[in-house]
N, C-alpha and C positions, 0 to 999 in steps of 0.2 A: 491192447496196443502190442503185446508180445507175440511174436511170429516164431512158432516152433521150426526146427530145421526140417527140410524135406530132402533127404539125401539123394533120392532119385532125381528129383526136380534139378537140384544143383548140379548133379553129375551130367544130365542131359544138356542143361544150358551151358556148361563148361566145355563139353565135348562138341556142341555147336559152333563155338568160336574157332576151335582147330578145324573142323570141318569147312568153315567159311574161308579158311586160308592161313590161319595163325600157325605156324610150325609147332609151338608148344607154349602151354600156361599152366599155372598152378595157383591154388588158392586156399585160404583159410577162412572160414565163416563160423562165427561163435554167437550163440543166443543163450544168455544166462550161463549155465553149467554145461550146455551142450556143445560140442565142437565137431565140425566137418572139415575135412581136408580132401582136397582132390586134385588131379593132375591129368592133363590130356595133350597128346602129340608127343613130339620128339625134343629132345635136348641137342641132338646133333643131325642135322639133315643129311650129312654123308654116311653116318654108320647106323642111324636109326634109333640110337640110344634114347630111351624113354625120359621124359621128364618126371621128377618126382617132387610131392609137396614140401619136402624139407630142404629144397635146393636153396643156396646162397645166391643172390642176385643183385645187380646194380639197380638201385631204386631211384636214382636221379633226384628230383626236386623235393622227394619226401625228406630229404636232408634238412630242408629250410626249418621244419618245426623243431628239429633238433637244436639247430643253431639259435633259433629264437627262444626256446626254452633255457639254453644257456644264457643268453643276454638277460632274460628275465630274472634269472638267478641272481646275476650281478646288481639287477636293478633293485632287488630285495635286500642285498647287503649293502646298498648305497654307494657302490661303485660306479654305477651308470645311472643318468637320469633319462628317463623316456623322452622328455621333452626338452632335452639338453642339446644345442647345436653340435653337430659331429666335429666342427671346427675346434671345439674345446678338447677334444681327444686326439683328432688326426688332422692338425693344422696343415701338414704338408700335402696330405692326400686330396682334401677338399678346401682349398684355400679361399680367402676372400669373402665377399658377401655370399657367395653360394653357400660356403661352409657354415656361415652364421645363420642361414635361412633354413638349412636342412637339418632336421632333428634326427635322433635315434629311431623314434617312432616312425618317422617318414621313411627311413630305410627298411624298417620291418614290414610295413604295409605297402610298399611300392608306390608312395606318393611323393618321392624325392625329386622326381623329374630327370633323374640320372639316365642316360641311354644304356642299353645293352652293349657290352663290350664284344660280344661273340663275332659279329660281322667284321671286326677289325683284327681279331686274333686269327680268324680263318678267313684269307682272302678271297676264296671261292664262294663264300657265303656273303660278301660284301653287298651284294644286291637285295638282301633280305629287307623288307618282307616280300619282295617280288621273286616267288619261289622260281619261276620259269627261268630267270636270268641268273640263278645260282647254279653250282655244280658241287659234286662230292670230293673233289679232288683233295681239298685240305684235310678232310677226314683221314686220309691215308698218310699225308704228309706229317700230320701231327700225331701219329700213334704213340710215339715214345718222347715226345716233346715234354720237357719240364718246365712249365710256365711259372714265371714269378707273379704272385697275385697282386703286388704292388703295380707292376706293369699293365695286367689286365685292367687294373682299377683305372689307371691313367687313360687307358684307351676309352672307357666309359665316361669318366669325368670330362675328357677332353673332346668328346662327340657333342654334336648339337643336342641341346636338352629336348626332352620329349614331353616336358610340361614344367609349370612353375612349382616350386616347393610348397607341398601341402595341397595342391590342386587336385581336384577329382574331375573325371575318373583318373586314378593313377595308371601307370604303365609298368606292367611286371618287367623286371630287370635283375639279372643275375649280379650286376654291378653292385647292388645294394647289399647282398649277402656277402660279397667278397669283402666289402667294407666292414660289415658286422663281424667277420673273421679277424680282420685286423684290429677291430675294437677291442675284441676279446684278448688279443695278444697283448695289446697296450696296458689294459686295466688288470689282467691276471698274471702277466709275466711269463706265460707259456703259450705255445701255439693253440690256435683255436681247436684243432684236432685233438690235442692231448686234453685240454679242458673239457670238451664235449665228451671224450671217452670217460674221463674220470667221474665227471658230475652229472652225465645224462645217460650215457650207454650203460655204465657200470652200475649206476644208481638204481636203474631200471632192471637190472639183472638180466640184460641181453647178451647172450652168450655167443650168438652168431651174427653180430652186428659190428661193424668197424668202418672207420674212415681210413681208406687204404693209402700206404705211402709207396706202393709198388704196383706194376701195372696188370698183374694177375690177380685172379680170384682164387683164393685158397679154398679147399674143401669142395664138396659135391656142387656143381653149378651147371648151368645150361650154356651153351654157346649162344652168342646174341647176334642177330642179323639186321643189318640196316639196308633199307631200300632206297632211301632219299627220293620219294615220290616218283618211283619208277626208273631213276637215273642209274641205279646200280641193279644190274641184272645179270645173274641172280644176286638176291641181297647177300651183302659180305660179312663175315664173322668179324665183329669188333670187341670180342670178350677180353682181349688182351690190348689194354689201353691205360696210358698215363693220365690219371683223372685230375691232375693238377689244373687243367683247363676250367675247371669248376668247383673244385675244393669244397668249402663249407656251404656253397650254394646247391651241390648236387652229387658229390661223390661217394655217398654212403653205399655201402653192401650190407644186405640184411636178409632175413627171411620173412614169409608172410606171418609166421608165428610170432617172431619177435616185434614185428610191426603193429600186430594186434595188441601185443602186451604193452608196448610203449604208448599208444593212444589210449588204451584203457587206464593206465597209470596217470597219464598226463590229465585226461578228464576227470579223474578222480582226486585230482589235487596232490598227487604225490610226487610229482617232479618239480612243479613250481606251486606256489601257494594258490589257494582259491582266489585271492584278489588279482594275482598275476595272471592266472586263467582268465578271469573276467576281462582283462585288458586285451588278451590275445583273441578273445572272441568279439571284440568292438570291430565291426567291419566298415569299410569303405568300398565303393566301386573302383575295379581295377580292371584294365584291359588286359587280357592274358595273351600268351604267345600265338594262340590261334585267332587272336582278333575279337574275341567275344568278351563282353564285360560280365564280370563275376563280383560276387562280394568276397572281400578278402580281409582278414584280421591280421593279426602279428604272428605270421607264419601258418596260420590256419585257414581253411576254406570251408564254409559251410554249404550243405545241400539239404533243402527242405522239400518234404514230400507231405501232401495233404493227409492228414490222419496218422501220420508215421513219425512226427517229430523231426527234429534237425539232426543231421549227422555232421561231424566235424573230422577233418582229416586234410590229406594233400594227395595230388597225383605227381608223377615224375617220370621223365624220359631222359635217356642219355643215348649215345649212338648205339642203336641195336635193342635196347631194353627199355621197358616201361612197367610201372606199376602204379596202383591205386589203393589207398587204405583210408577207410571211413569208418568211424565209430559214432554210435547214437550218442547223444547228449547224456543220456542216463547210464551209458557205459554197458547196456545190456546186450546190444546187437552190434556185431563187428564184422568187417569184410576186408581182406586184403587180398590182392590179386596180383601176379606177375606175369608179363608176356615177354616173349623172346624176339619179337620183331618190332620195328618201328618205322613210321612213314611209309605205310602200304599203299596210301592213296596215290594213284597217278593223277597227273595234272591234265585238266581238259584244255581246249583251245585257247582259252582266256587265261590259262595259268592258275586256275584254282583247283585244289584237290577234289577229285571225283568221289562220289559215295562208293563205299566198298561194302561188301557182305560182313566183313569183320566188324564194321562199325555197329551195325544192327545187332549183331550176336553178342558183342561184348556189352552193349548198353543192356541187353536182355538179361545178361549174367549179372550184371551190377544191379539190376532191379530185383531179381530173385534172391540175390545174396544179401542185399540190405533190407528188402521188405517182405520176403517170403512169398 
């Protein structure tokens, strides 16, 4: 079952993604005690500055496993009940019968039925999921906007429900994880960012990982380029951006090395207890933001391959940046990869994203990195 690292094969697969059109990307792959790190392309299309494998990067929804782990820690201490209605903790944010029906578990696994707040916070995205009727203007308008999470939550809670509480398939929604951030604030007396930093990030010894409170990325990093399905041409740099629009649902800055360390420790039962990890790995079907139905646990997503075992991790995107981190259940094989452009697929005449060579090249790299 153990696949050794083939440095030449990994390097070629990474470079193929750059050749297919990705400005820059970098990755770390681990197999037992072996480690491979690689980078291909540029961190700045204007200057040609190269990407390097140690760069800090916005990793989007890979934040969710960090937030979920923090919640599970509070479950272990008895401060939170997984199957307790959210109204018991946050009656003003999710009032009435709905608050009694939605549990903490439903927020964690996206079966709450709460809608995504994003189209309401970003007016030019109000037509989502009808991509052809959206526009990127709001992305510029809100570069330095400081959003209040309670106001964002109100947008999601006030929007038409996308399902019944506890119903499956669930529907992926950042509203759930902003609520979990407020839950952590309520039960710990500190912000979710502060609690996660102290009890997850620092506990795991992650030296290059943070939940930022400023719009800049400190330290070596790539510029990040948003294309918004061909509507931004050339793709625009969004590396300076206030991340309060997504907070504990997707604002994390990290490195590929730190991501592999975190998931390795999480799956080894060193961040939460083995029983909490087992809860995180209980999955339900959830419709993701691309409209595909996936298996989803409590902040973790499994990928299974015949004869290769199950990998656990998460992917993430923000404006301009994306990442994917997956670790095999036994902790031996790990992959974390970061890319510096998003939504490169142009839309066809029916408004659907067209295939792009980057898609196949990136999938090929994922396969080589995870399975050898």
